[in-house]
DRENDO-1510 file (C-alpha; in Angstrom, 1 decimal, always signed):
<recs>
REC; n; res; u; v; w
REC; 1; MET; -2.1; -9.5; +13.2 .
REC; 2; ALA; -4.9; -7.4; +14.6 .
REC; 3; VAL; -4.0; -4.1; +13.1 .
REC; 4; LEU; -3.6; -3.6; +9.4 .
REC; 5; GLY; -0.4; -1.9; +8.9 .
REC; 6; GLN; +1.7; -3.5; +11.7 .
REC; 7; VAL; +4.4; -5.7; +10.1 .
REC; 8; SER; +7.3; -7.6; +11.5 .
REC; 9; LEU; +10.6; -7.6; +9.6 .
REC; 10; GLN; +10.5; -11.4; +9.5 .
REC; 11; GLU; +7.0; -11.4; +8.0 .
REC; 12; SER; +7.8; -8.8; +5.3 .
REC; 13; GLY; +10.9; -10.7; +4.3 .
REC; 14; ALA; +9.3; -14.1; +4.3 .
REC; 15; ALA; +6.7; -13.2; +1.8 .
REC; 16; GLU; +9.1; -11.5; -0.7 .
REC; 17; HIS; +9.9; -14.6; -2.6 .
REC; 18; SER; +8.7; -14.6; -6.2 .
REC; 19; LEU; +5.3; -16.3; -6.4 .
REC; 20; PRO; +3.3; -16.7; -9.5 .
REC; 21; GLY; +0.9; -13.8; -9.4 .
REC; 22; SER; -2.8; -14.3; -9.1 .
REC; 23; PHE; -3.2; -11.3; -11.4 .
REC; 24; GLU; -1.6; -11.1; -14.8 .
REC; 25; GLY; -1.6; -7.3; -14.9 .
REC; 26; ALA; -3.2; -6.2; -18.1 .
REC; 27; ARG; -3.6; -2.5; -18.0 .
REC; 28; ASP; -7.3; -2.2; -18.5 .
REC; 29; GLU; -8.0; -5.0; -15.9 .
REC; 30; ALA; -5.6; -3.3; -13.4 .
REC; 31; LEU; -7.5; +0.0; -13.8 .
REC; 32; GLN; -10.8; -1.8; -13.3 .
REC; 33; VAL; -9.6; -3.6; -10.2 .
REC; 34; LEU; -8.3; -0.5; -8.6 .
REC; 35; SER; -11.2; +1.7; -9.6 .
REC; 36; SER; -13.8; -0.7; -8.3 .
REC; 37; THR; -12.2; -2.4; -5.3 .
REC; 38; ASP; -14.0; -1.9; -1.9 .
REC; 39; GLU; -11.1; -3.6; -0.1 .
REC; 40; PHE; -7.7; -2.3; +1.0 .
REC; 41; ALA; -5.6; -5.5; +0.7 .
REC; 42; ASP; -2.0; -6.1; +1.7 .
REC; 43; ILE; +0.4; -7.5; -0.8 .
REC; 44; TYR; +0.0; -11.2; +0.2 .
REC; 45; VAL; -3.3; -12.5; +1.4 .
REC; 46; GLY; -5.2; -15.7; +2.1 .
REC; 47; ILE; -4.1; -19.0; +3.6 .
REC; 48; SER; -1.6; -19.6; +0.8 .
REC; 49; GLY; -0.2; -16.0; +1.0 .
REC; 50; SER; -0.9; -15.3; -2.7 .
REC; 51; PRO; -0.3; -11.8; -4.1 .
REC; 52; SER; -3.5; -9.7; -3.8 .
REC; 53; ARG; -5.2; -8.6; -7.0 .
REC; 54; GLN; -5.2; -5.1; -5.7 .
REC; 55; ALA; -1.4; -5.0; -5.0 .
REC; 56; CYS; -0.7; -6.6; -8.4 .
REC; 57; ALA; -3.0; -4.1; -10.1 .
REC; 58; PHE; -1.2; -1.2; -8.3 .
REC; 59; ARG; +2.1; -2.5; -9.6 .
REC; 60; THR; +0.7; -2.8; -13.1 .
REC; 61; VAL; -0.6; +0.8; -13.1 .
REC; 62; LEU; +2.7; +2.1; -11.5 .
REC; 63; ASP; +4.6; +0.5; -14.3 .
REC; 64; GLN; +2.7; +2.4; -17.0 .
REC; 65; SER; +4.3; +5.3; -18.8 .
REC; 66; ASP; +1.2; +7.4; -17.9 .
REC; 67; ALA; +0.8; +6.1; -14.4 .
REC; 68; ASP; +0.4; +9.6; -13.0 .
REC; 69; ARG; -2.6; +10.3; -15.2 .
REC; 70; LEU; -4.1; +6.8; -14.4 .
REC; 71; PHE; -3.7; +7.2; -10.6 .
REC; 72; LYS; -5.4; +10.7; -10.8 .
REC; 73; GLN; -8.2; +9.1; -12.8 .
REC; 74; ILE; -8.7; +6.5; -10.1 .
REC; 75; LEU; -8.6; +9.2; -7.4 .
REC; 76; ALA; -11.3; +11.1; -9.2 .
REC; 77; LYS; -13.6; +8.2; -10.0 .
REC; 78; GLY; -12.7; +5.2; -8.0 .
REC; 79; HIS; -14.4; +3.6; -4.9 .
REC; 80; LEU; -12.9; +4.7; -1.6 .
REC; 81; ALA; -10.5; +1.8; -1.2 .
REC; 82; GLY; -9.3; +2.4; -4.8 .
REC; 83; ARG; -8.7; +6.0; -4.0 .
REC; 84; LEU; -6.4; +4.9; -1.2 .
REC; 85; TYR; -4.4; +2.9; -3.7 .
REC; 86; ALA; -4.4; +6.0; -6.0 .
REC; 87; LEU; -3.0; +8.1; -3.2 .
REC; 88; CYS; -0.2; +5.4; -2.8 .
REC; 89; GLY; +0.5; +5.8; -6.5 .
REC; 90; LEU; +0.6; +9.6; -6.4 .
REC; 91; TYR; +3.1; +9.3; -3.6 .
REC; 92; TYR; +5.5; +8.3; -6.4 .
REC; 93; THR; +4.2; +10.0; -9.5 .
REC; 94; ASP; +3.3; +13.5; -8.2 .
REC; 95; HIS; +4.4; +13.8; -4.5 .
REC; 96; ASP; +3.3; +17.5; -4.3 .
REC; 97; ARG; -0.2; +16.6; -5.5 .
REC; 98; PHE; -0.2; +13.6; -3.1 .
REC; 99; LEU; +0.5; +15.9; -0.1 .
REC; 100; LYS; -2.5; +18.1; -1.2 .
REC; 101; GLU; -4.9; +15.3; -2.0 .
REC; 102; ILE; -4.3; +13.3; +1.1 .
REC; 103; GLU; -5.5; +16.1; +3.5 .
REC; 104; PRO; -9.2; +15.3; +3.6 .
REC; 105; TYR; -8.4; +11.5; +4.1 .
REC; 106; ARG; -6.4; +12.3; +7.2 .
REC; 107; ARG; -9.7; +13.3; +8.9 .
REC; 108; SER; -12.1; +11.0; +7.2 .
REC; 109; PRO; -14.7; +9.3; +9.4 .
REC; 110; ASP; -15.2; +6.5; +6.8 .
REC; 111; SER; -13.8; +3.0; +7.0 .
REC; 112; VAL; -13.0; +0.4; +4.4 .
REC; 113; ALA; -12.8; -3.4; +4.3 .
REC; 114; THR; -9.2; -4.7; +4.8 .
REC; 115; PHE; -7.4; -7.9; +4.1 .
REC; 116; GLN; -4.0; -8.7; +5.6 .
REC; 117; GLY; -2.7; -12.2; +5.7 .
REC; 118; CYS; -5.7; -14.4; +6.6 .
REC; 119; LEU; -7.5; -11.6; +8.4 .
REC; 120; MET; -10.4; -9.6; +7.0 .
REC; 121; GLY; -11.8; -6.7; +8.8 .
REC; 122; ARG; -12.5; -3.0; +8.6 .
REC; 123; GLN; -10.2; -0.1; +9.3 .
REC; 124; GLY; -10.8; +3.6; +9.6 .
REC; 125; VAL; -9.5; +5.5; +6.5 .
REC; 126; ALA; -7.9; +8.2; +8.8 .
REC; 127; ARG; -5.9; +5.4; +10.5 .
REC; 128; LEU; -4.8; +3.9; +7.2 .
REC; 129; VAL; -3.7; +7.3; +6.0 .
REC; 130; GLU; -1.9; +8.4; +9.2 .
REC; 131; LEU; -0.8; +6.5; +12.3 .
REC; 132; ARG; +0.3; +8.4; +15.3 .
REC; 133; GLU; +2.3; +5.9; +17.2 .
REC; 134; PRO; +5.9; +4.8; +17.5 .
REC; 135; ARG; +7.7; +2.8; +14.9 .
REC; 136; VAL; +5.7; +4.0; +11.9 .
REC; 137; ILE; +7.6; +4.1; +8.7 .
REC; 138; ARG; +8.3; +7.8; +7.7 .
REC; 139; LEU; +10.3; +7.8; +4.5 .
REC; 140; ARG; +12.5; +10.9; +3.9 .
REC; 141; ASP; +11.1; +11.1; +0.4 .
REC; 142; PRO; +9.8; +8.9; -2.4 .
REC; 143; SER; +13.3; +7.7; -3.3 .
REC; 144; GLU; +13.9; +6.1; +0.1 .
REC; 145; THR; +13.1; +2.4; +0.4 .
REC; 146; THR; +11.7; +0.6; +3.4 .
REC; 147; GLU; +15.0; -1.2; +3.8 .
REC; 148; GLU; +16.9; +2.1; +4.0 .
REC; 149; TRP; +14.4; +3.4; +6.5 .
REC; 150; ARG; +14.9; +0.2; +8.7 .
REC; 151; GLU; +18.7; +0.7; +8.6 .
REC; 152; ARG; +18.3; +4.3; +9.6 .
REC; 153; ASN; +15.8; +3.5; +12.4 .
REC; 154; ARG; +17.1; +0.4; +14.1 .
REC; 155; ASP; +15.3; -0.1; +17.4 .
REC; 156; PRO; +17.6; -0.1; +20.4 .
REC; 157; GLY; +15.6; -2.8; +22.0 .
REC; 158; GLY; +16.0; -5.1; +19.0 .
REC; 159; SER; +12.3; -4.9; +17.9 .
REC; 160; GLN; +11.9; -5.6; +14.2 .
REC; 161; ASP; +8.2; -4.6; +14.2 .
REC; 162; TYR; +7.0; -1.4; +12.5 .
REC; 163; SER; +3.7; +0.0; +11.3 .
REC; 164; LEU; +2.6; +1.4; +7.9 .
REC; 165; ASP; +0.5; +4.3; +6.9 .
REC; 166; ILE; +0.0; +6.0; +3.5 .
REC; 167; LEU; +1.2; +9.5; +4.6 .
REC; 168; GLY; +4.7; +8.3; +5.7 .
REC; 169; GLY; +5.2; +6.3; +2.6 .
REC; 170; GLY; +5.0; +2.8; +4.2 .
REC; 171; TRP; +2.0; +1.5; +2.3 .
REC; 172; PRO; +3.1; +3.1; -1.0 .
REC; 173; ALA; +6.6; +1.5; -0.6 .
REC; 174; ARG; +5.2; -1.8; +0.4 .
REC; 175; PHE; +3.1; -2.0; -2.8 .
REC; 176; LYS; +6.0; -0.7; -5.0 .
REC; 177; GLU; +8.6; -3.0; -3.5 .
REC; 178; MET; +6.5; -6.2; -3.6 .
REC; 179; LYS; +7.6; -9.2; -5.7 .
REC; 180; GLY; +5.5; -12.0; -7.1 .
REC; 181; CYS; +3.1; -10.5; -9.7 .
REC; 182; HIS; +3.4; -11.3; -13.3 .
REC; 183; ARG; +4.1; -8.0; -15.0 .
</recs>
């Protein structure tokens, strides 16, 4: 796939089997991974389609009782890619703060390294944060799942492709709904 964030329904379902995670999910290690990462990685990466360390770290932090505080800490002190994961976490832990904090990223001229499937590249932060094209997931609120969105937004032409951004909840939901990490 050439563009990080475009996903087919078949691809997203195919990778949702329970794989042994490449990251065991210890709290301190998860915080370190997210704070220091320079790469925005999808949930499954590499030739073998293994769970990414970043996505597993995200799930580990999201599962903590103080996840909101931890994501805010990463947002304040993390590398740029880590701050994007922190925004994904705030989507769930403090949605009002998420809406406020995401604003400067919508116009950011910066880019980050990306990793989706077997493809590594660079993507503009503004594009990861907000896509302005058809078939972008736009969840109603943090309680809606991507499956519920797909049911509500069936394509009349039968396309099962859709795109993800952070603002619409696609990336946050993808990370939250992933399976395959040991937690």
